[in-house]
C-alpha positions in Angstrom: 133.7 158.1 -55.2 130.4 157.2 -56.7 128.8 153.8 -56.2 125.8 152.3 -58.0 124.8 149.9 -55.3 121.4 148.4 -55.8 119.1 146.7 -53.3 118.3 143.0 -53.3 116.7 140.5 -51.0 117.3 136.8 -50.2 114.0 135.0 -50.1 115.5 133.2 -47.2 114.2 136.2 -45.3 110.7 134.9 -45.9 111.2 131.3 -44.9 108.6 131.3 -42.2 106.0 133.1 -44.3 106.4 130.8 -47.3 106.7 127.6 -45.2 103.5 128.4 -43.2 101.7 129.4 -46.4 101.2 133.0 -45.3 102.8 134.3 -48.5 103.1 133.0 -52.0 106.2 133.3 -54.2 104.4 136.0 -56.2 103.5 137.9 -53.0 107.0 137.8 -51.7 108.5 139.0 -55.0 105.9 141.8 -55.2 106.7 142.9 -51.6 110.4 143.0 -52.3 110.1 145.1 -55.5 107.7 147.5 -53.9 110.3 148.4 -51.3 112.9 148.9 -54.0 114.7 145.6 -53.7 114.6 144.3 -57.3 117.5 141.8 -57.0 116.2 138.4 -56.0 118.3 135.6 -54.3 116.7 132.3 -53.7 117.4 129.0 -51.9 116.2 126.4 -54.4 114.8 124.0 -51.8 112.7 126.7 -50.2 111.4 128.4 -53.4 110.8 125.4 -55.7 109.0 122.3 -54.5 110.9 119.2 -55.3 114.3 120.7 -55.8 116.8 119.1 -56.0 115.5 115.5 -55.5 112.6 115.6 -58.0 113.8 118.4 -60.3 111.6 121.4 -61.3 109.1 121.2 -64.2 109.4 123.7 -67.0 106.1 125.2 -66.1 107.5 126.4 -62.8 110.5 127.9 -64.5 108.2 129.7 -67.0 106.1 131.1 -64.1 109.3 132.3 -62.4 110.3 134.3 -65.5 106.8 135.7 -65.7 107.0 137.0 -62.2 110.4 138.5 -62.9 109.0 140.3 -65.9 105.7 141.4 -64.2 107.4 142.8 -61.1 110.5 144.2 -62.9 112.7 142.0 -60.7 116.2 140.7 -61.5 117.2 137.1 -60.8 120.6 137.3 -59.1 121.7 134.2 -57.1 120.7 130.6 -56.3 122.0 129.4 -53.0 122.8 125.7 -53.2 123.6 123.0 -50.8 125.9 120.0 -51.3 124.6 116.9 -49.4 128.0 115.2 -49.2 126.7 113.2 -46.1 123.9 111.6 -48.2 125.3 108.1 -47.6 125.4 106.7 -44.1 128.9 106.1 -42.9 130.8 107.6 -45.8 131.0 110.9 -47.7 129.6 111.3 -51.2 132.3 110.4 -53.8 134.1 113.3 -55.3 132.7 113.0 -58.8 129.2 112.9 -57.5 129.9 116.1 -55.5 131.0 117.8 -58.8 127.9 116.5 -60.6 125.7 117.9 -57.8 127.3 121.3 -58.2 126.8 121.1 -62.0 123.1 120.4 -61.5 122.8 123.6 -59.5 124.7 125.5 -62.2 122.1 124.2 -64.7 119.3 125.2 -62.4 120.6 128.7 -61.9 121.0 129.1 -65.7 117.4 128.1 -66.2 116.3 130.8 -63.8 118.4 133.5 -65.4 120.8 133.8 -62.5 124.4 134.9 -62.9 125.6 133.6 -59.6 125.3 130.6 -57.3 126.3 130.7 -53.6 128.1 127.8 -52.1 128.1 126.9 -48.5 131.5 127.3 -46.9 131.8 123.6 -46.1 132.2 122.6 -49.8 135.8 121.6 -50.5 137.8 123.9 -52.9 138.7 121.0 -55.1 135.0 120.4 -55.8 134.3 124.0 -56.8 137.5 124.2 -58.9 136.4 121.0 -60.7 133.0 122.6 -61.4 134.4 125.9 -62.6 134.8 125.1 -66.3 131.2 124.0 -66.5 130.1 127.2 -64.7 132.1 129.3 -67.2 130.4 127.6 -70.1 127.0 128.5 -68.6 127.9 132.1 -67.7 127.7 131.4 -64.0 130.0 132.5 -61.2 130.3 130.3 -58.1 130.7 132.3 -54.9 131.8 130.8 -51.6 129.9 132.3 -48.6 132.3 133.6 -45.9 130.2 133.4 -42.8 130.9 133.6 -39.1 132.9 132.1 -37.4 135.1 132.1 -40.5 136.8 135.2 -42.0 139.2 136.0 -44.9 142.3 135.2 -42.8 141.0 131.8 -41.8 143.1 128.8 -43.1 140.0 127.2 -44.8 139.2 130.4 -46.7 142.9 130.9 -47.6 142.9 127.4 -49.0 140.0 128.2 -51.2 141.6 131.5 -52.4 144.8 129.7 -53.3 142.9 127.0 -55.2 140.9 129.6 -57.1 144.0 131.6 -58.0 145.8 128.4 -59.2 142.7 127.5 -61.3 142.9 130.9 -63.1 139.2 131.2 -63.7 136.7 134.0 -63.4 134.0 131.5 -62.4 135.1 131.4 -58.7 134.8 134.0 -56.0 133.6 134.9 -52.5 130.4 136.2 -51.1 131.0 138.0 -47.8 128.2 137.6 -45.2 127.9 140.3 -42.6 128.2 137.6 -39.9 131.9 137.4 -40.7 132.3 140.6 -38.6 130.9 138.7 -35.5 134.1 138.2 -33.6 132.8 136.4 -30.5 129.8 134.2 -29.7 127.1 136.5 -28.4 126.7 136.3 -24.7 122.9 136.7 -24.9 122.7 133.6 -27.2 124.6 131.5 -24.8 122.6 132.6 -21.8 119.3 131.9 -23.7 120.5 128.4 -24.7 121.3 127.6 -21.0 117.9 128.9 -19.9 116.3 126.6 -22.5 118.1 123.6 -21.1 121.5 123.5 -22.8 124.1 122.1 -20.2 126.6 124.6 -19.1 129.5 122.4 -20.3 128.0 122.1 -23.8 127.5 125.9 -23.9 131.1 126.5 -22.9 132.3 124.0 -25.5 130.3 125.7 -28.3 131.5 129.2 -27.2 135.2 128.0 -27.2 134.8 126.4 -30.6 133.5 129.6 -32.0 136.5 131.5 -30.6 138.8 128.9 -32.2 136.9 129.4 -35.5 136.1 125.6 -35.8 133.6 124.8 -38.6 130.1 124.5 -37.3 129.6 121.0 -38.8 132.4 119.7 -36.6 131.0 121.4 -33.5 127.5 120.0 -34.1 128.9 116.5 -34.7 131.0 116.6 -31.6 128.1 117.8 -29.4 125.7 115.2 -30.9 128.0 112.2 -30.8 130.2 112.8 -27.8 128.6 115.4 -25.7 130.5 118.5 -24.6 134.2 118.1 -24.1 137.0 120.5 -23.6 137.5 122.3 -26.9 140.9 121.1 -28.3 140.9 117.8 -26.5 140.0 116.1 -29.7 142.8 117.7 -31.6 140.4 118.9 -34.3 141.9 121.6 -36.5 139.9 124.2 -38.5 139.5 122.4 -41.8 143.0 122.9 -42.9 
């Protein structure tokens, strides 16, 4: 069987270089294409100053397309975040979440992207509500499946069922290689302990990984309550 798999790069790989000012956007894109990786994936907040709070001026969009043309690169995907914890003490209202996704769809369309990648924490109902708008813009929303989740996880199955019921081509999945990480790496845990992480907290995090609990829940538990025996809080896995 023949496959025409082409190479691409997420500019997330250059986060330190760009943040520290060691490489410009043009230098990063040129570097990628010279090694044969013409497909470009971005994280809006990293690549474009001011996104999403202040928007992006048309001049920056024009410059983006100039770089794509000059280096024979292909805009592929915009990775977006949904700040549903923007308001202290309450989640962002549902309609605002949908509107946030729509803004990212518009942004991706301006950049010439065909895909946007959603963090796994975004509820399926939000993505389904944004799907008709994505279809109109020629954009496909892909949910990232990332460790510790996997395609048999209840949260991912919930998304799959919602997508199938919506009967739209604008929703899909983006597998991350991390989904094949079946256990929390021992060397990570040992390093965290050496760096000062309490043994109890390290054990709690490792157990939560084994139980496939969403990382947002684990972080919140550790920050607010300290390490407790995993399962004592009765938290399920986002079902």
